[in-house]
C-alpha positions in Angstrom: -9.5 40.4 -11.5 -12.4 40.4 -9.1 -14.5 37.7 -7.9 -18.0 37.3 -6.6 -18.6 35.5 -3.6 -20.1 32.4 -5.6 -17.2 32.2 -8.2 -14.6 32.3 -5.6 -12.4 29.0 -5.5 -13.2 26.9 -2.4 -10.4 24.5 -1.2 -10.9 21.8 1.4 -7.8 20.6 3.6 -8.9 17.5 5.2 -6.4 16.5 7.9 -6.5 13.6 10.1 -6.3 14.2 13.9 -3.0 13.0 15.6 -3.2 10.3 12.7 -0.6 7.8 14.2 -2.2 7.7 17.5 -5.7 7.5 15.9 -4.5 4.4 13.8 -3.4 2.9 17.0 -6.7 3.7 18.9 -8.9 2.3 15.9 -7.4 -1.3 17.1 -7.5 -0.5 20.7 -10.5 1.2 22.1 -9.4 0.8 25.6 -6.8 3.6 24.7 -9.6 6.2 23.4 -9.8 8.7 26.1 -6.4 8.2 27.8 -3.0 10.2 27.0 -1.2 8.2 24.1 2.2 8.8 22.1 3.7 7.2 19.3 7.7 7.1 18.8 9.9 7.8 16.0 12.1 4.9 14.4 14.2 2.9 17.3 11.8 4.6 19.6 13.8 7.7 19.6 11.4 10.7 19.7 7.8 11.7 20.1 6.1 12.1 16.7 2.4 11.9 17.3 0.6 13.0 20.6 -3.2 12.6 21.6 -5.0 15.5 23.1 -4.4 14.2 26.7 -0.8 13.7 26.2 -0.5 17.3 24.8 -2.4 18.5 27.8 0.2 17.2 30.3 3.0 18.8 28.5 4.6 16.1 26.2 6.0 18.1 23.0 6.3 17.0 19.6 9.9 15.7 18.4 10.8 15.5 22.2 13.5 12.7 22.7 11.5 9.9 24.5 14.3 9.8 27.5 13.3 13.0 28.4 9.9 12.4 29.0 10.0 9.1 30.5 9.5 10.3 33.8 6.2 12.4 32.7 5.0 9.3 31.0 5.3 6.9 34.0 3.9 9.5 36.5 0.8 10.0 34.0 0.3 6.4 32.5 1.1 7.7 29.1 0.5 4.8 26.7 3.6 4.3 24.6 4.0 2.8 21.0 6.6 2.1 18.5 5.8 3.7 14.9 3.8 1.1 12.8 4.5 2.5 9.2 2.5 -0.5 7.5 -0.4 0.1 9.2 -0.3 3.7 9.1 0.4 3.4 5.2 -2.7 1.3 4.7 -5.2 3.5 6.9 -3.9 6.5 5.1 -4.6 4.8 1.5 -8.3 4.0 2.8 -8.8 7.7 3.9 -7.7 9.2 0.5 -9.8 6.5 -1.2 -12.9 8.0 0.5 -11.9 11.3 -0.2 -11.6 10.9 -3.6 -15.5 10.3 -3.9 -15.9 14.0 -3.0 -14.1 15.4 -5.6 -12.1 14.1 -8.6 -9.5 17.2 -8.0 -7.5 16.1 -5.3 -4.0 16.5 -3.9 -2.7 14.1 -1.7 -0.5 16.3 0.4 1.1 14.0 3.1 0.2 10.5 4.7 -2.6 12.2 6.8 -3.5 15.4 4.5 -5.5 16.2 1.2 -6.6 19.0 -0.6 -9.6 18.8 -2.4 -11.4 21.5 -4.7 -15.0 22.0 -3.6 -15.7 24.9 -6.1 -18.6 23.2 -7.5 -20.4 23.5 -4.1 -22.7 26.6 -3.5 -21.4 28.7 -0.7 -24.4 27.8 1.7 -23.8 24.1 1.3 -20.0 24.2 1.8 -20.1 23.7 5.5 -22.6 20.9 5.3 -20.5 19.3 2.7 -17.6 19.5 4.8 -19.3 17.9 7.8 -20.6 15.1 5.4 -16.8 14.3 4.4 -16.0 14.3 7.9 -18.5 12.0 9.0 -18.0 9.7 6.2 -14.4 9.4 6.6 -15.1 8.5 10.3 -17.6 6.0 9.5 -15.8 4.1 6.8 -12.6 4.3 8.4 -12.6 5.0 12.0 -10.2 7.9 11.7 -11.6 11.5 12.9 -10.3 14.3 10.6 -10.5 18.1 10.9 -11.9 20.2 7.8 -10.7 23.8 6.7 -12.1 25.4 3.8 -11.5 28.4 2.4 -10.8 30.5 -1.1 -7.0 29.4 -1.3 -4.9 26.4 0.1 -3.1 28.9 2.5 -6.4 30.0 4.2 -7.6 26.7 3.9 -4.6 26.0 6.2 -5.6 28.6 8.7 -9.2 27.4 8.8 -8.0 23.7 9.3 -5.7 24.8 12.0 -8.6 26.5 13.9 -10.8 23.8 13.0 -8.6 21.3 14.9 -7.8 24.1 17.7 -11.3 24.8 18.7 -12.3 21.3 18.2 -15.0 22.6 15.7 -14.5 20.0 13.1 -15.2 22.2 10.0 -14.3 25.7 9.6 -15.5 27.6 6.1 -13.4 30.6 6.5 -15.3 33.3 4.2 -16.5 35.9 6.5 -14.3 38.3 8.8 -11.4 36.7 7.3 -9.4 39.8 8.5 -10.4 39.5 12.2 -9.2 35.8 12.0 -5.9 36.7 10.6 -5.5 39.3 13.3 -5.3 36.5 16.0 -3.3 34.0 13.8 0.3 33.8 14.5 2.8 34.5 11.7 4.8 31.4 12.9 1.7 29.0 12.0 1.1 30.1 8.5 1.6 27.4 6.0 5.0 28.0 4.4 6.4 30.4 7.0 9.4 28.2 8.3 11.5 29.2 11.5 14.1 31.5 9.9 11.1 33.4 7.8 9.2 33.6 11.0 12.1 35.5 13.0 12.5 37.7 9.9 8.9 38.8 10.1 8.6 39.1 13.9 11.8 41.1 13.6 10.0 43.5 11.5 7.1 43.8 13.4 4.8 41.3 11.5 3.7 38.9 14.1 0.3 37.8 12.7 -1.0 36.8 9.4 -3.0 40.0 8.9 0.1 42.1 9.3 2.0 40.0 6.6 -1.1 40.1 4.4 -0.9 43.9 4.7 2.8 44.4 3.8 3.7 46.0 0.5 4.3 44.0 -2.4 7.8 45.6 -3.0 8.7 44.8 0.9 8.1 41.2 0.2 9.7 40.7 -3.2 12.8 42.7 -1.6 13.0 40.4 1.9 11.7 36.9 0.9 11.5 34.8 -2.4 8.7 33.6 -4.7 7.1 31.5 -2.2 7.0 34.1 0.4 5.1 36.5 -2.3 2.8 33.8 -3.0 1.8 33.2 0.6 1.0 36.9 1.0 -1.1 36.8 -2.2 -3.0 33.8 -0.9 -3.6 35.3 2.3 -5.5 37.9 0.3 -7.7 35.4 -1.1 -6.0 35.3 -4.4 -5.0 31.6 -5.4 -1.3 31.4 -6.3 -0.7 27.7 -5.2 -2.2 25.3 -7.4 -3.6 22.2 -6.5 -1.3 19.1 -7.9 -3.9 16.7 -8.8 -1.4 14.8 -10.9 0.6 12.3 -9.0 4.1 12.6 -10.1 6.2 9.3 -9.9 9.3 9.2 -8.1 12.6 9.9 -9.8 14.4 7.5 -7.0 13.6 5.4 -4.3 15.5 5.1 -1.0 14.8 2.4 1.7 17.0 2.8 4.8 17.0 2.3 8.6 19.2 2.6 11.7 19.9 -0.5 13.5 17.9 -1.3 17.0 21.8 -2.3 18.1 25.2 -1.6 16.3 26.3 -4.2 13.7 29.7 -5.4 13.0 29.5 -8.6 10.9 28.9 -8.5 7.0 26.1 -11.3 7.1 24.0 -9.4 9.3 24.9 -6.0 7.2 23.7 -8.5 4.0 20.7 -9.1 5.9 19.8 -5.7 6.3 20.6 -4.5 2.7 18.7 -7.5 1.3 15.7 -6.5 3.2 15.9 -2.8 1.8 16.4 -4.1 -1.4 13.4 -6.3 -1.7 11.2 -3.6 -0.1 12.7 -0.9 -2.5 12.1 -3.2 -5.6 8.4 -3.9 -4.3 7.6 -0.2 -4.4 9.2 0.6 -7.8 7.0 -2.6 -9.1 3.8 -1.2 -7.5 4.5 2.2 -9.4 5.1 0.4 -12.7 8.8 1.5 -12.9 12.1 0.1 -13.3 15.5 1.1 -12.3 19.1 1.3 -14.1 21.4 2.2 -11.2 21.7 1.1 -7.5 23.3 2.9 -4.6 24.3 0.9 -1.4 25.5 2.7 1.7 26.4 1.9 4.9 27.7 4.1 8.1 28.6 4.1 11.5 27.3 6.6 14.1 28.5 10.2 13.8 27.6 10.8 17.5 30.0 7.8 19.0 33.1 9.4 20.5 34.5 6.2 21.7 34.8 4.6 18.1 36.1 5.9 15.0 33.6 7.1 12.0 33.1 5.4 9.0 30.7 6.1 6.0 30.7 4.9 2.3 28.6 4.3 -0.8 28.8 2.7 -4.2 26.8 3.1 -7.1 26.3 0.3 -9.7 25.0 0.8 -13.2 22.9 -1.8 -14.6 23.2 -3.1 -18.2 19.6 -3.4 -18.6 16.5 -1.5 -16.7 14.9 -4.1 -14.2 12.6 -4.3 -11.3 13.5 -7.9 -10.6 14.3 -8.3 -6.8 16.8 -11.0 -7.2 19.0 -9.3 -10.0 18.7 -6.2 -7.5 19.6 -8.0 -4.5 22.7 -9.8 -6.2 24.0 -6.5 -7.3 23.5 -5.0 -3.9 25.4 -7.6 -2.2 28.4 -7.3 -4.7 28.5 -3.6 -3.9 28.4 -4.1 -0.2 31.2 -6.5 0.0 33.3 -3.7 -1.7 32.7 -1.0 0.5 32.3 -2.9 3.8 35.4 -2.9 6.3 36.0 -5.0 9.2 36.1 -3.8 12.7 33.6 -1.1 12.7 30.1 -1.1 14.4 27.6 0.0 11.7 24.6 2.1 12.8 22.8 2.2 9.3 22.5 0.8 5.8 20.4 1.8 3.0 19.6 1.3 -0.5 19.0 3.9 -3.4 17.2 2.9 -6.7 17.8 5.6 -9.2 17.3 6.3 -13.0 13.9 5.3 -12.8 11.7 5.0 -15.7 8.5 3.5 -16.9 8.4 -0.1 -17.0 6.6 0.3 -20.6 9.9 1.8 -21.9 11.8 -1.1 -23.3 15.9 -1.2 -23.5 17.3 -1.5 -26.8 19.2 -4.5 -25.7 19.0 -8.3 -27.2 19.0 -9.7 -23.8 16.3 -7.6 -22.2 13.3 -9.6 -23.6 14.7 -12.8 -22.4 15.4 -11.3 -19.0 11.9 -9.6 -19.0 9.9 -12.7 -19.5 11.8 -14.6 -16.8 11.4 -11.8 -14.6 8.0 -10.4 -14.6 6.0 -13.9 -14.1 8.1 -14.6 -10.8 7.8 -11.2 -9.5 4.0 -11.1 -10.0 3.6 -14.3 -8.2 5.9 -13.0 -5.2 3.8 -9.8 -4.9 0.5 -11.6 -5.4 1.6 -14.0 -2.5 2.9 -11.5 -0.4 -0.2 -9.1 -0.9 -2.3 -12.2 0.0 -0.8 -13.5 3.0 1.1 -10.8 4.4 4.7 -8.9 3.7 7.5 -11.5 3.5 5.3 -14.5 3.2 7.8 -14.9 0.4 11.3 -13.8 0.9 14.8 -14.9 0.0 17.5 -16.5 2.3 19.8 -13.6 2.3 17.2 -11.5 4.1 17.5 -13.7 7.1 15.2 -15.0 9.7 16.0 -13.8 13.2 16.9 -10.1 12.1 17.9 -9.3 15.4 19.5 -5.9 14.0 16.1 -4.6 13.2 14.8 -1.3 14.4 14.1 -1.0 18.2 10.2 -1.3 18.6 9.9 -2.3 22.2 6.3 -0.8 22.3 4.7 -2.2 18.8 1.3 -2.8 18.9 2.2 -5.6 16.3 -1.2 -4.5 14.2 -0.8 -5.5 10.3 -3.9 -5.1 8.3 -2.3 -7.6 5.6 -2.0 -10.4 8.3 -5.2 -11.9 9.7 -2.8 -13.3 12.8 -2.1 -9.7 13.5 -5.7 -8.7 13.9 -6.9 -8.2 17.4 -9.1 -10.7 19.0 -12.4 -9.7 20.2 -14.3 -11.8 22.7 -18.0 -11.5 22.6 -19.7 -13.0 25.8 -23.4 -14.1 25.3 
């Protein structure tokens, strides 16, 4: 099938620039033009860097202790991850993008593909600029927009837009020249192992991969590898996943800021995780028929014995009731807990998820549902209005000294007025 230039698909990839850093800068303009880094859970590794931080040599994924001297020497601003803030701003960005096309695939917390095939070629680049301007104006988050005929080529365009600080790139002309300068290791879908295979066979850029024979691709790679090659040739093979599929399981887990030995502290953490997981499935209008509790010590601590265990509890009636799930999870925890170990991590997995509208054929189900629904709606409404954990339960604890290490937290919470920054206005 041959395409005329105007009938070809046009897919845009909108990617938020250094998203976590941009979120922190939004509420603290003082760090707008200085090097900024955001760290992973327990302040472990670098997971987001500003351009200034990249320029002084801080690498993505690098452990924080390795760059401490570099950070100190260059006065880099450090922030602990704040996923509640990032999640909220991500939802705002995606809501803006949905206003530009009803065909949208939310690819990750800071990326989305949208179909712009309804826009004429001569207006596409201007449309991309309009998208970028509106997202920045309405959310405060800067983005880069890459547009081309396939998802893989739009990824290439976005990479170039971000690298060249062009803002918007519509990759439609001289595509081969662009691909000749594009490293094979930077192609979407080409992981580390596949990249090594390609380079070993003399395929070091995107153009060479595009030009490789179909028989070699089928013999040497998998279906995804073959699709990538076709997409580089401008033939759409990877469709937009516009339907939001509901999760089949829900896991909430965290490593502790410091090791935990007592059952009481483990109970607090399991309760907190369970409350969060239950809230997540209620938002998705789902219920669960099974709950798994797991605990483990650090596998890297050579001075202490390693212990890891889990237990799965089947529920007689599918539920989203936080109190019921917490009760079952604590029973499970007591069965697998062993005294004398210093635990590093706990977690909860809710599985066998189903639509809340699917009713159990059980005589007790209607009675339990009626009691549960009203209470859970009241709790969710209050927490949404006054901030997460405005209403909690005693087992979740108060001090929670076992929580993640977040020594550099900005403490910004868009669900709480008390956490918003104060602006002093001088007349």
